C-alpha atoms as an extended CHARMM CRD file, in Angstrom:
* protein
*
       189  EXT
         1         1  UNK       CA              0.0000000000        0.0000000000        0.0000000000  PROA      1               0.0000000000
         2         2  UNK       CA              2.7550000000        2.4510000000        0.9270000000  PROA      2               0.0000000000
         3         3  UNK       CA              4.7420000000        2.0320000000       -2.3660000000  PROA      3               0.0000000000
         4         4  UNK       CA              1.5330000000        2.6170000000       -4.3390000000  PROA      4               0.0000000000
         5         5  UNK       CA              0.8340000000        5.8220000000       -2.3990000000  PROA      5               0.0000000000
         6         6  UNK       CA              4.4430000000        6.9470000000       -2.9210000000  PROA      6               0.0000000000
         7         7  UNK       CA              4.1740000000        6.2660000000       -6.6630000000  PROA      7               0.0000000000
         8         8  UNK       CA              0.8710000000        8.1530000000       -6.8160000000  PROA      8               0.0000000000
         9         9  UNK       CA              2.3510000000       11.1170000000       -4.9290000000  PROA      9               0.0000000000
        10        10  UNK       CA              5.4300000000       11.2080000000       -7.1720000000  PROA      10              0.0000000000
        11        11  UNK       CA              3.3060000000       10.9660000000      -10.3190000000  PROA      11              0.0000000000
        12        12  UNK       CA              0.9690000000       13.7150000000       -9.0770000000  PROA      12              0.0000000000
        13        13  UNK       CA              3.8930000000       15.9910000000       -8.2950000000  PROA      13              0.0000000000
        14        14  UNK       CA              5.4580000000       15.3320000000      -11.6980000000  PROA      14              0.0000000000
        15        15  UNK       CA              2.2060000000       16.0250000000      -13.5700000000  PROA      15              0.0000000000
        16        16  UNK       CA              1.6230000000       19.1550000000      -11.5160000000  PROA      16              0.0000000000
        17        17  UNK       CA              5.0970000000       20.4870000000      -12.3590000000  PROA      17              0.0000000000
        18        18  UNK       CA              4.6840000000       19.5080000000      -15.9970000000  PROA      18              0.0000000000
        19        19  UNK       CA              1.3450000000       21.2960000000      -16.2300000000  PROA      19              0.0000000000
        20        20  UNK       CA              2.6190000000       24.3320000000      -14.3540000000  PROA      20              0.0000000000
        21        21  UNK       CA              5.7280000000       24.5080000000      -16.5450000000  PROA      21              0.0000000000
        22        22  UNK       CA              3.7040000000       24.2910000000      -19.7460000000  PROA      22              0.0000000000
        23        23  UNK       CA              1.3830000000       27.0090000000      -18.4180000000  PROA      23              0.0000000000
        24        24  UNK       CA              4.4440000000       29.2680000000      -17.9530000000  PROA      24              0.0000000000
        25        25  UNK       CA              5.7440000000       28.3430000000      -21.3990000000  PROA      25              0.0000000000
        26        26  UNK       CA              2.3710000000       29.2700000000      -22.9060000000  PROA      26              0.0000000000
        27        27  UNK       CA              2.3350000000       32.6310000000      -21.1230000000  PROA      27              0.0000000000
        28        28  UNK       CA              5.8510000000       33.4150000000      -22.3590000000  PROA      28              0.0000000000
        29        29  UNK       CA              5.0550000000       32.3060000000      -25.9060000000  PROA      29              0.0000000000
        30        30  UNK       CA              1.7450000000       34.1740000000      -26.0360000000  PROA      30              0.0000000000
        31        31  UNK       CA              3.2650000000       37.2810000000      -24.4920000000  PROA      31              0.0000000000
        32        32  UNK       CA              6.2260000000       37.2610000000      -26.8810000000  PROA      32              0.0000000000
        33        33  UNK       CA              3.9280000000       36.6540000000      -29.8340000000  PROA      33              0.0000000000
        34        34  UNK       CA              1.8370000000       39.6410000000      -28.8550000000  PROA      34              0.0000000000
        35        35  UNK       CA              4.8970000000       41.8380000000      -28.2140000000  PROA      35              0.0000000000
        36        36  UNK       CA              6.6080000000       40.8980000000      -31.4850000000  PROA      36              0.0000000000
        37        37  UNK       CA              3.3730000000       41.4470000000      -33.4410000000  PROA      37              0.0000000000
        38        38  UNK       CA              2.8950000000       44.8920000000      -31.8790000000  PROA      38              0.0000000000
        39        39  UNK       CA              6.5240000000       46.0730000000      -32.1240000000  PROA      39              0.0000000000
        40        40  UNK       CA              8.8310000000       45.4050000000      -35.0890000000  PROA      40              0.0000000000
        41        41  UNK       CA             11.8390000000       45.9660000000      -32.7830000000  PROA      41              0.0000000000
        42        42  UNK       CA             11.0420000000       42.7740000000      -30.8630000000  PROA      42              0.0000000000
        43        43  UNK       CA             12.0150000000       39.4490000000      -32.3640000000  PROA      43              0.0000000000
        44        44  UNK       CA              9.8680000000       36.5440000000      -31.1460000000  PROA      44              0.0000000000
        45        45  UNK       CA             12.8310000000       34.1570000000      -30.7460000000  PROA      45              0.0000000000
        46        46  UNK       CA             14.8470000000       36.7010000000      -28.7770000000  PROA      46              0.0000000000
        47        47  UNK       CA             11.8870000000       37.4160000000      -26.5160000000  PROA      47              0.0000000000
        48        48  UNK       CA             11.0910000000       33.7760000000      -25.7550000000  PROA      48              0.0000000000
        49        49  UNK       CA             14.6970000000       32.7110000000      -25.2400000000  PROA      49              0.0000000000
        50        50  UNK       CA             15.4150000000       35.7180000000      -22.9920000000  PROA      50              0.0000000000
        51        51  UNK       CA             12.3930000000       35.1820000000      -20.7840000000  PROA      51              0.0000000000
        52        52  UNK       CA             12.6660000000       31.3860000000      -20.6730000000  PROA      52              0.0000000000
        53        53  UNK       CA             16.2930000000       31.6080000000      -19.5550000000  PROA      53              0.0000000000
        54        54  UNK       CA             15.3890000000       33.7450000000      -16.5560000000  PROA      54              0.0000000000
        55        55  UNK       CA             14.8960000000       32.0190000000      -13.2100000000  PROA      55              0.0000000000
        56        56  UNK       CA             11.2490000000       31.7610000000      -12.0940000000  PROA      56              0.0000000000
        57        57  UNK       CA              9.8960000000       32.7820000000      -15.4860000000  PROA      57              0.0000000000
        58        58  UNK       CA              8.0640000000       29.4800000000      -15.9040000000  PROA      58              0.0000000000
        59        59  UNK       CA              5.7630000000       30.2530000000      -12.9850000000  PROA      59              0.0000000000
        60        60  UNK       CA              5.5710000000       34.0300000000      -13.4260000000  PROA      60              0.0000000000
        61        61  UNK       CA              2.4470000000       36.0500000000      -14.0890000000  PROA      61              0.0000000000
        62        62  UNK       CA              2.3360000000       38.6710000000      -16.8350000000  PROA      62              0.0000000000
        63        63  UNK       CA              3.3690000000       41.2900000000      -14.2830000000  PROA      63              0.0000000000
        64        64  UNK       CA              6.1600000000       38.9730000000      -13.1240000000  PROA      64              0.0000000000
        65        65  UNK       CA              7.4220000000       38.7040000000      -16.6990000000  PROA      65              0.0000000000
        66        66  UNK       CA              7.4810000000       42.5050000000      -16.8160000000  PROA      66              0.0000000000
        67        67  UNK       CA              9.7820000000       42.6240000000      -13.7820000000  PROA      67              0.0000000000
        68        68  UNK       CA             11.9310000000       39.8460000000      -15.2270000000  PROA      68              0.0000000000
        69        69  UNK       CA             12.3410000000       41.8260000000      -18.4570000000  PROA      69              0.0000000000
        70        70  UNK       CA             13.4590000000       44.9000000000      -16.4950000000  PROA      70              0.0000000000
        71        71  UNK       CA             15.9540000000       42.7830000000      -14.5370000000  PROA      71              0.0000000000
        72        72  UNK       CA             17.3060000000       41.4560000000      -17.8260000000  PROA      72              0.0000000000
        73        73  UNK       CA             17.8950000000       45.0370000000      -18.9640000000  PROA      73              0.0000000000
        74        74  UNK       CA             19.7490000000       45.7500000000      -15.7250000000  PROA      74              0.0000000000
        75        75  UNK       CA             21.9960000000       42.7010000000      -16.1400000000  PROA      75              0.0000000000
        76        76  UNK       CA             22.6520000000       43.5820000000      -19.7680000000  PROA      76              0.0000000000
        77        77  UNK       CA             23.4510000000       47.2240000000      -19.0020000000  PROA      77              0.0000000000
        78        78  UNK       CA             25.8120000000       46.2120000000      -16.2060000000  PROA      78              0.0000000000
        79        79  UNK       CA             27.4960000000       43.6150000000      -18.4120000000  PROA      79              0.0000000000
        80        80  UNK       CA             27.8500000000       46.0510000000      -21.3220000000  PROA      80              0.0000000000
        81        81  UNK       CA             29.3980000000       48.6770000000      -19.0560000000  PROA      81              0.0000000000
        82        82  UNK       CA             31.8980000000       46.0960000000      -17.7920000000  PROA      82              0.0000000000
        83        83  UNK       CA             32.7090000000       45.0480000000      -21.3720000000  PROA      83              0.0000000000
        84        84  UNK       CA             33.3280000000       48.6800000000      -22.3620000000  PROA      84              0.0000000000
        85        85  UNK       CA             35.7160000000       49.1210000000      -19.4270000000  PROA      85              0.0000000000
        86        86  UNK       CA             37.6860000000       46.0660000000      -20.5790000000  PROA      86              0.0000000000
        87        87  UNK       CA             37.8370000000       47.3540000000      -24.1700000000  PROA      87              0.0000000000
        88        88  UNK       CA             39.0850000000       50.7460000000      -22.9710000000  PROA      88              0.0000000000
        89        89  UNK       CA             42.1450000000       49.0800000000      -21.3720000000  PROA      89              0.0000000000
        90        90  UNK       CA             43.4980000000       48.2100000000      -24.8390000000  PROA      90              0.0000000000
        91        91  UNK       CA             46.5050000000       50.5040000000      -25.4090000000  PROA      91              0.0000000000
        92        92  UNK       CA             46.3930000000       49.9830000000      -29.2150000000  PROA      92              0.0000000000
        93        93  UNK       CA             42.8510000000       51.2840000000      -29.5260000000  PROA      93              0.0000000000
        94        94  UNK       CA             42.1280000000       53.7410000000      -32.3420000000  PROA      94              0.0000000000
        95        95  UNK       CA             41.6330000000       57.2110000000      -30.7710000000  PROA      95              0.0000000000
        96        96  UNK       CA             38.2300000000       57.6470000000      -32.4280000000  PROA      96              0.0000000000
        97        97  UNK       CA             37.0080000000       54.2400000000      -31.2000000000  PROA      97              0.0000000000
        98        98  UNK       CA             38.3830000000       55.0380000000      -27.7470000000  PROA      98              0.0000000000
        99        99  UNK       CA             36.4210000000       58.2920000000      -27.7250000000  PROA      99              0.0000000000
       100       100  UNK       CA             33.2320000000       56.4620000000      -28.7610000000  PROA      100             0.0000000000
       101       101  UNK       CA             33.7810000000       53.8240000000      -26.0910000000  PROA      101             0.0000000000
       102       102  UNK       CA             34.2990000000       56.5430000000      -23.4660000000  PROA      102             0.0000000000
       103       103  UNK       CA             30.9710000000       58.0690000000      -24.5100000000  PROA      103             0.0000000000
       104       104  UNK       CA             29.3390000000       54.6370000000      -24.2790000000  PROA      104             0.0000000000
       105       105  UNK       CA             30.8180000000       54.0930000000      -20.8300000000  PROA      105             0.0000000000
       106       106  UNK       CA             29.2550000000       57.3470000000      -19.6680000000  PROA      106             0.0000000000
       107       107  UNK       CA             25.9010000000       56.4540000000      -21.2680000000  PROA      107             0.0000000000
       108       108  UNK       CA             25.8100000000       52.9860000000      -19.7020000000  PROA      108             0.0000000000
       109       109  UNK       CA             27.0090000000       54.3260000000      -16.3420000000  PROA      109             0.0000000000
       110       110  UNK       CA             24.0860000000       56.7720000000      -16.3860000000  PROA      110             0.0000000000
       111       111  UNK       CA             21.7210000000       53.9850000000      -17.4730000000  PROA      111             0.0000000000
       112       112  UNK       CA             22.3020000000       51.9300000000      -14.3080000000  PROA      112             0.0000000000
       113       113  UNK       CA             20.5170000000       54.3090000000      -11.8960000000  PROA      113             0.0000000000
       114       114  UNK       CA             17.7870000000       54.8140000000      -14.5230000000  PROA      114             0.0000000000
       115       115  UNK       CA             17.0400000000       51.1030000000      -14.7320000000  PROA      115             0.0000000000
       116       116  UNK       CA             17.1260000000       50.7740000000      -10.9370000000  PROA      116             0.0000000000
       117       117  UNK       CA             14.6100000000       53.6090000000      -10.7260000000  PROA      117             0.0000000000
       118       118  UNK       CA             12.5060000000       51.9130000000      -13.4130000000  PROA      118             0.0000000000
       119       119  UNK       CA             12.3640000000       48.7950000000      -11.2380000000  PROA      119             0.0000000000
       120       120  UNK       CA             11.0940000000       50.8510000000       -8.2970000000  PROA      120             0.0000000000
       121       121  UNK       CA              8.5540000000       52.6460000000      -10.4700000000  PROA      121             0.0000000000
       122       122  UNK       CA              7.3650000000       49.3580000000      -11.9270000000  PROA      122             0.0000000000
       123       123  UNK       CA              7.0120000000       47.7950000000       -8.4620000000  PROA      123             0.0000000000
       124       124  UNK       CA              4.9140000000       50.8040000000       -7.4260000000  PROA      124             0.0000000000
       125       125  UNK       CA              2.8010000000       50.4100000000      -10.5960000000  PROA      125             0.0000000000
       126       126  UNK       CA              3.9830000000       53.8150000000      -11.8200000000  PROA      126             0.0000000000
       127       127  UNK       CA              4.1550000000       52.5720000000      -15.3900000000  PROA      127             0.0000000000
       128       128  UNK       CA              4.4070000000       56.0430000000      -16.9310000000  PROA      128             0.0000000000
       129       129  UNK       CA              7.5540000000       56.7740000000      -14.9050000000  PROA      129             0.0000000000
       130       130  UNK       CA              9.0110000000       53.3190000000      -15.6150000000  PROA      130             0.0000000000
       131       131  UNK       CA              8.3300000000       53.8780000000      -19.3020000000  PROA      131             0.0000000000
       132       132  UNK       CA             10.3240000000       57.1280000000      -19.3040000000  PROA      132             0.0000000000
       133       133  UNK       CA             13.2190000000       55.5380000000      -17.4050000000  PROA      133             0.0000000000
       134       134  UNK       CA             13.3820000000       52.4650000000      -19.6650000000  PROA      134             0.0000000000
       135       135  UNK       CA             13.1050000000       54.6900000000      -22.7490000000  PROA      135             0.0000000000
       136       136  UNK       CA             16.1850000000       56.5880000000      -21.5590000000  PROA      136             0.0000000000
       137       137  UNK       CA             18.1150000000       53.2940000000      -21.3470000000  PROA      137             0.0000000000
       138       138  UNK       CA             16.9270000000       52.4460000000      -24.8560000000  PROA      138             0.0000000000
       139       139  UNK       CA             18.1780000000       55.8540000000      -26.0450000000  PROA      139             0.0000000000
       140       140  UNK       CA             21.5520000000       55.2360000000      -24.4060000000  PROA      140             0.0000000000
       141       141  UNK       CA             22.0310000000       52.0390000000      -26.4340000000  PROA      141             0.0000000000
       142       142  UNK       CA             21.0450000000       53.7940000000      -29.6680000000  PROA      142             0.0000000000
       143       143  UNK       CA             23.2460000000       56.8290000000      -28.9600000000  PROA      143             0.0000000000
       144       144  UNK       CA             26.1900000000       54.5750000000      -28.1380000000  PROA      144             0.0000000000
       145       145  UNK       CA             25.8210000000       52.6330000000      -31.3890000000  PROA      145             0.0000000000
       146       146  UNK       CA             25.2490000000       55.7640000000      -33.4930000000  PROA      146             0.0000000000
       147       147  UNK       CA             28.4900000000       57.3030000000      -32.2180000000  PROA      147             0.0000000000
       148       148  UNK       CA             30.5050000000       54.7010000000      -34.1320000000  PROA      148             0.0000000000
       149       149  UNK       CA             28.6310000000       55.4770000000      -37.3640000000  PROA      149             0.0000000000
       150       150  UNK       CA             29.7990000000       59.0930000000      -37.4670000000  PROA      150             0.0000000000
       151       151  UNK       CA             33.0910000000       58.0750000000      -39.0790000000  PROA      151             0.0000000000
       152       152  UNK       CA             33.3170000000       55.9350000000      -42.2150000000  PROA      152             0.0000000000
       153       153  UNK       CA             34.9530000000       52.5530000000      -41.8370000000  PROA      153             0.0000000000
       154       154  UNK       CA             34.5450000000       52.3390000000      -38.0650000000  PROA      154             0.0000000000
       155       155  UNK       CA             32.8060000000       49.2290000000      -36.7710000000  PROA      155             0.0000000000
       156       156  UNK       CA             31.2290000000       49.2350000000      -33.3470000000  PROA      156             0.0000000000
       157       157  UNK       CA             32.5290000000       46.4910000000      -31.0510000000  PROA      157             0.0000000000
       158       158  UNK       CA             29.2830000000       46.8600000000      -29.0880000000  PROA      158             0.0000000000
       159       159  UNK       CA             26.6630000000       46.2960000000      -31.7920000000  PROA      159             0.0000000000
       160       160  UNK       CA             25.2960000000       43.0360000000      -30.3710000000  PROA      160             0.0000000000
       161       161  UNK       CA             25.2330000000       44.3230000000      -26.7830000000  PROA      161             0.0000000000
       162       162  UNK       CA             23.5620000000       47.5770000000      -27.8610000000  PROA      162             0.0000000000
       163       163  UNK       CA             20.9890000000       45.6240000000      -29.8790000000  PROA      163             0.0000000000
       164       164  UNK       CA             20.2810000000       43.4090000000      -26.8680000000  PROA      164             0.0000000000
       165       165  UNK       CA             19.7960000000       46.4120000000      -24.5920000000  PROA      165             0.0000000000
       166       166  UNK       CA             17.5110000000       48.0330000000      -27.1500000000  PROA      166             0.0000000000
       167       167  UNK       CA             15.4390000000       44.8940000000      -27.7030000000  PROA      167             0.0000000000
       168       168  UNK       CA             15.1690000000       44.0530000000      -23.9820000000  PROA      168             0.0000000000
       169       169  UNK       CA             14.0020000000       47.6190000000      -23.3840000000  PROA      169             0.0000000000
       170       170  UNK       CA             11.4320000000       47.3410000000      -26.1770000000  PROA      170             0.0000000000
       171       171  UNK       CA             10.2190000000       44.0780000000      -24.6010000000  PROA      171             0.0000000000
       172       172  UNK       CA              9.7920000000       45.7130000000      -21.1840000000  PROA      172             0.0000000000
       173       173  UNK       CA              7.8960000000       48.6570000000      -22.6840000000  PROA      173             0.0000000000
       174       174  UNK       CA              5.6560000000       46.3150000000      -24.6490000000  PROA      174             0.0000000000
       175       175  UNK       CA              5.0160000000       44.1530000000      -21.5790000000  PROA      175             0.0000000000
       176       176  UNK       CA              4.0480000000       47.2230000000      -19.5560000000  PROA      176             0.0000000000
       177       177  UNK       CA              1.6510000000       48.1780000000      -22.3270000000  PROA      177             0.0000000000
       178       178  UNK       CA              0.0880000000       44.6990000000      -22.1890000000  PROA      178             0.0000000000
       179       179  UNK       CA             -0.2420000000       44.9590000000      -18.4090000000  PROA      179             0.0000000000
       180       180  UNK       CA             -1.8390000000       48.4150000000      -18.6040000000  PROA      180             0.0000000000
       181       181  UNK       CA             -4.2570000000       47.2220000000      -21.3180000000  PROA      181             0.0000000000
       182       182  UNK       CA             -5.0010000000       44.0690000000      -19.3320000000  PROA      182             0.0000000000
       183       183  UNK       CA             -5.7330000000       46.1590000000      -16.2210000000  PROA      183             0.0000000000
       184       184  UNK       CA             -7.9470000000       48.5350000000      -18.2340000000  PROA      184             0.0000000000
       185       185  UNK       CA             -9.8870000000       45.6090000000      -19.7090000000  PROA      185             0.0000000000
       186       186  UNK       CA            -10.3770000000       44.0980000000      -16.2400000000  PROA      186             0.0000000000
       187       187  UNK       CA            -11.6600000000       47.3700000000      -14.7620000000  PROA      187             0.0000000000
       188       188  UNK       CA            -13.8270000000       48.2590000000      -17.7610000000  PROA      188             0.0000000000
       189       189  UNK       CA            -15.3270000000       44.8040000000      -18.2730000000  PROA      189             0.0000000000
């Protein structure tokens, strides 16, 4: 009797986790589908892989996915800033590239408090404020990348990181829009 109960309990737990995990997968997939349909800056594959890789995303609500997306921006901004600092240590760096990287370092340094403030605003459901703060991070990535384009033949060593910051920011803004629309539909319906 006891082994049968143990088997039943194990099977129930497994099925519960399987169902719960697929529920989270569906939320991520549906959310990313909606975001990528609404915003050409968001690639579906990037959105799903970014959110699925984050801890606790499988059991997150839509609002939880919004916070996860903002955390991903923070990690990316911090990582990009660190990468820029490493690149700036290269003594053989072209002076123009060095100048661009210094500008990027300043932009990403300023972006860190902005994204931290966005997290606080988001937690307080001050979506308008969070939107402004995340938009400023998005602008920092674009400004950084554009700086390298001012001189012919110069290739940005930060293109992929800037694109990631931009796309993660677009995801967070789109998610906040979904949350606001979802809240409006719940209060109006």
